[in-house]
Every structure is written in structure tokens, then in C-alpha cells.
C-alpha positions as CSV (number, residue, x, y, z in Angstrom):
1,M,121.6,189.0,-91.5
2,P,122.0,186.6,-88.1
3,Y,120.3,188.4,-85.0
4,D,122.3,188.7,-81.3
5,P,119.1,189.3,-78.9
6,D,122.0,188.5,-76.3
7,N,123.3,191.9,-77.1
8,A,120.3,194.2,-77.5
9,Q,121.3,197.8,-78.2
10,Q,119.7,200.0,-74.7
11,P,117.4,203.3,-74.8
12,G,119.6,206.2,-75.3
13,S,122.6,204.5,-77.0
14,P,124.5,206.9,-78.7
15,L,125.1,204.5,-81.7
16,R,122.5,203.5,-84.5
17,L,122.2,199.6,-85.3
18,L,122.7,199.6,-88.7
19,P,120.6,197.2,-90.7
20,W,123.7,195.7,-92.8
21,E,126.6,194.4,-91.8
22,T,130.6,194.1,-92.0
23,W,132.1,191.9,-94.9
24,D,132.4,189.1,-92.0
25,G,129.4,189.1,-90.3
26,R,130.1,191.7,-87.3
27,P,127.3,194.2,-87.0
28,C,127.9,198.1,-88.3
29,Y,126.6,200.9,-85.9
30,L,126.7,204.8,-87.4
31,A,127.7,207.7,-84.5
32,A,124.7,210.1,-85.6
33,S,125.6,214.0,-85.9
34,G,124.0,217.0,-86.6
35,S,120.9,216.8,-87.8
36,G,120.8,213.2,-87.9
37,N,119.5,212.8,-91.2
38,G,123.0,212.4,-93.4
39,Y,123.0,210.2,-96.2
40,L,123.9,206.5,-94.3
41,T,121.0,207.4,-91.8
42,R,118.4,207.6,-94.7
43,K,119.9,205.0,-96.8
44,A,119.6,203.0,-93.0
45,D,116.0,204.1,-92.9
46,R,115.1,203.0,-97.2
47,M,116.7,199.6,-96.2
48,E,115.2,199.0,-93.3
49,D,111.4,200.2,-94.4
50,Q,112.3,197.1,-97.7
51,Q,112.8,194.8,-95.2
52,M,109.7,195.6,-93.6
53,R,107.8,195.2,-96.9
54,N,109.9,191.5,-97.7
55,A,108.6,190.8,-94.3
56,A,105.0,191.5,-95.3
57,V,105.2,189.1,-98.1
58,A,107.0,186.3,-96.6
59,Y,104.7,186.7,-94.0
60,T,102.0,186.3,-96.6
61,D,103.5,183.6,-98.9
62,A,104.2,181.3,-95.5
63,E,100.7,181.1,-94.4
64,T,99.5,180.4,-98.3
65,T,102.1,178.0,-98.6
66,L,101.3,176.8,-95.1
67,H,97.4,176.4,-96.4
68,N,98.4,174.8,-99.1
69,A,98.4,170.9,-98.7
70,A,100.0,169.8,-101.7
71,A,103.3,171.6,-100.3
72,G,106.0,169.3,-100.2
73,P,109.6,169.6,-97.5
74,L,111.3,171.4,-100.0
75,L,108.8,174.0,-100.3
76,L,108.2,174.2,-96.8
77,R,111.8,174.2,-96.3
78,L,112.4,177.1,-98.3
79,M,109.3,179.3,-96.9
80,L,110.8,178.8,-92.9
81,K,115.0,179.7,-95.0
82,R,112.7,182.9,-96.4
83,T,110.8,183.8,-93.2
84,T,113.4,183.2,-91.0
85,A,115.4,186.1,-93.1
86,A,112.7,188.4,-92.9
87,L,112.4,187.5,-89.0
88,G,115.8,188.1,-88.4
89,N,115.9,191.3,-90.3
90,T,112.7,192.1,-88.0
91,L,114.3,191.6,-85.0
92,R,117.6,193.9,-85.9
93,I,115.4,196.5,-87.0
94,A,112.8,196.4,-83.6
95,D,116.8,196.6,-82.0
96,S,117.6,199.7,-83.2
97,R,114.9,201.3,-82.9
98,L,114.7,200.6,-79.4
99,G,118.6,202.3,-78.8
100,R,116.9,205.1,-80.4
101,L,114.2,205.5,-77.8
102,P,115.7,208.5,-75.0
103,A,117.2,206.5,-71.8
104,P,115.1,206.3,-68.8
105,P,115.2,209.1,-66.6
106,D,117.0,206.9,-63.7
107,N,119.4,204.6,-66.5
108,D,118.5,201.9,-64.3
109,P,117.5,199.3,-66.5
110,D,115.9,196.8,-63.8
111,A,113.9,199.8,-62.5
112,E,110.0,199.1,-63.3
113,G,108.1,201.2,-65.8
114,P,105.8,203.9,-64.6
115,T,103.0,202.9,-62.4
116,L,99.5,202.7,-64.6
117,P,96.2,204.1,-62.6
118,T,94.1,201.2,-62.4
119,P,90.4,201.4,-63.5
120,H,88.0,201.7,-60.4
């Protein structure tokens, strides 16, 4: 799935970015209703969990391949393709979860975050 960082969700979004696309490559969104634990929500959660497990495996395999001095260009290209797909899914999941965070109190995207106390 392609990931578009220029169109990231904002905290407090009423729509959830789903981990799949339409047949023509457009993002899918879900408007939560009721308890927020419906069929599509659970299906999306399971798919995100699987995508994160796949990303962990791709990361481990990529590290192993990079340490293999005998790995040729074809294997390196295959690993790069697989790792890129896993990274795209991971970024999409992060974007979806960002949209599910509560909106900042003043809804000003340029506002700075809370001031942290300085250590003495």
C-alpha cells in the first residue's frame, strides 16, 4: 500500500484510516459508531497486528541479509522491496493511530506542546 505522508490524519479525526485500500488504490476510512468495537474495527485491528508482525520479520530478515557477504543484487533488491512494503504499512498504522488520539484542546496545529519542567 502506498503511504502519503503529505495527507496525514490529525489527532481527533472522526474517521479511522483503515489498513487497506479500495480496488483503485484510494484510502479507506471508517466512521466509528457505538462502542467502537464493531466488526470492521476488529478486522482492522487484526490486520494491523499482522502487518506489524510481518514488519518485525522483514526487519530481522533484512538485517540477516545485510550481514550476508554473499547476498547478491537480486536478494538485496527483494529484501528492499519487502522492507519498503513493511515500512509503508507501519507508517500507515502510525498515521491511523495518530488520528485516533484526542484533539489538542485548542485545535491549533501550530501550537507548541505542553511545557516540560526543567530539572534543577
